[in-house]
N, C-alpha and C positions, 0 to 999 in steps of 0.2 A: 504494499500500499504506499502510495507516495503522497507527500504534502503538496498542496496547490498553493501557489503564490497568487492570491486573489487580487493584488495590485497590478499584476501584469497581464491579466486576462479578463475579457469582457464577459458580463453576465450571459449574454447570448451564446457565447462559446461553451459554457458549462451548464447551461440550463437543461435539465432532464438527463444529465449524464449519469445520474444514479437511479434512473428508472429503466426497467426492463421493457423498453418501448419497441416500436417497429424496427428502428435501426438496430437495437441489440438483438432482436429476434432474427433478423436477416444474417447478423454475423454469427450467432451462436446456435441456430437451429439448422438441421438438415433442410434442404430446399423443399422436400416433400412434406415435411412436418410444418414448416412455415406456411405453405399453401393451405394445409388442413386448418391451422389456426386461423388464417384469414377468412377461410370459408365459415368457420364457427363464428367469428366476429360479425359477419354480415347475415347470419341466421340461415345459411345454406346447409349446414351440417351441425350435428350434435358433437360435443366434445367427448371423445372416447377415452377410456382409462389408458389405453396404449399411447395415444398422443400426449395425454397429460403427463405420463411417465417421462417421456422424452423432454417435454417442456420443463418439467420440474427439475430434471437432471441439469439441463442447460441453465435454468435460473439459479440453481444452487451453485453451479461452477462459476457463473458470472458474478454472483453476489459474493461468494467467498474470496474470489480473486480480488474484489474490492475491499476485502477485510470484514465483511459482514459475518456475524455469528447468529443473529436473530432476524425474524421477519414478522410482518403484521398483515393480518386480514383486515382491511378497512371497509366499513359499511355505513349505511345510513339507516338507523332505527326510526321508528315512528315518533320519536321525541323531538324531532326538528333539529337535532344535532348530529354529530358524527360520532362513531365509536370505532374501536379497533380490538382485535384479539391478537396478543403477542405470543409468539412461539419461537423456538430455537431450532437451528440446524444441528446443534450439538446433541449427541446421544451418548451418555456415559456407558462405559463398558465395565464388566465384572473385574477386570484386572486394573482398574483405576484410570485407564486412558479414555479418550473420547474419539468418536468418529463423527464425521459431518454427513447428515442424511437429509433428504427431502424427497418425498415420493409424489407421484401423480395423485394419489388419494388425499395426501395432505394439501396439495395444490387446489383441488376442487372441493375440499371438505366444506360442508355447511352445517349448521345446527338447526335441523328442521323445526324443533320446538322452541328454539331461542330462549330456553329457560334460564340460562346464565346471563342473559343480556337484560339491562334495565328496561322496563316498559314505560316508565314515566307515569305510572298509575292509570294507563289507558285501558288496561285489561288485566284479568287475572293471569298469572304465569302459565297455567296449563293452556290458555288460549293464545299465547304469543306464538309468533311465527317468524322464522328467519330463513332467508333464501340466499343462496350463492348463484350469481348469474355470470355467465361468460359471454 
């Protein structure tokens, strides 16, 4: 991970550089998987677990190369604010070491009952719903 001298670079040169965006996907995904993801984004296809596994692996490699150890699922609950669920690439091992992992299942995970997210008093917890959309 390298330090950036922000006095010698303009904002438009670094804006989005820490987002796994279209440019990143073109660089890190196999061409066939990139095409699949683009088709998912425009609603032509559903995201399969097989594609999600490849995307998750590329995202983890891209992020850890930038020094990341944790990631966030960001969402907008019905409270009118935003929220996020934090998780880690780090998986402790029995021998005291760690490995970096991120699966397709973790990438597309949702919490269908949204029971751990605040509802702002809009409804009882068992009626809460959370959706993950791609």
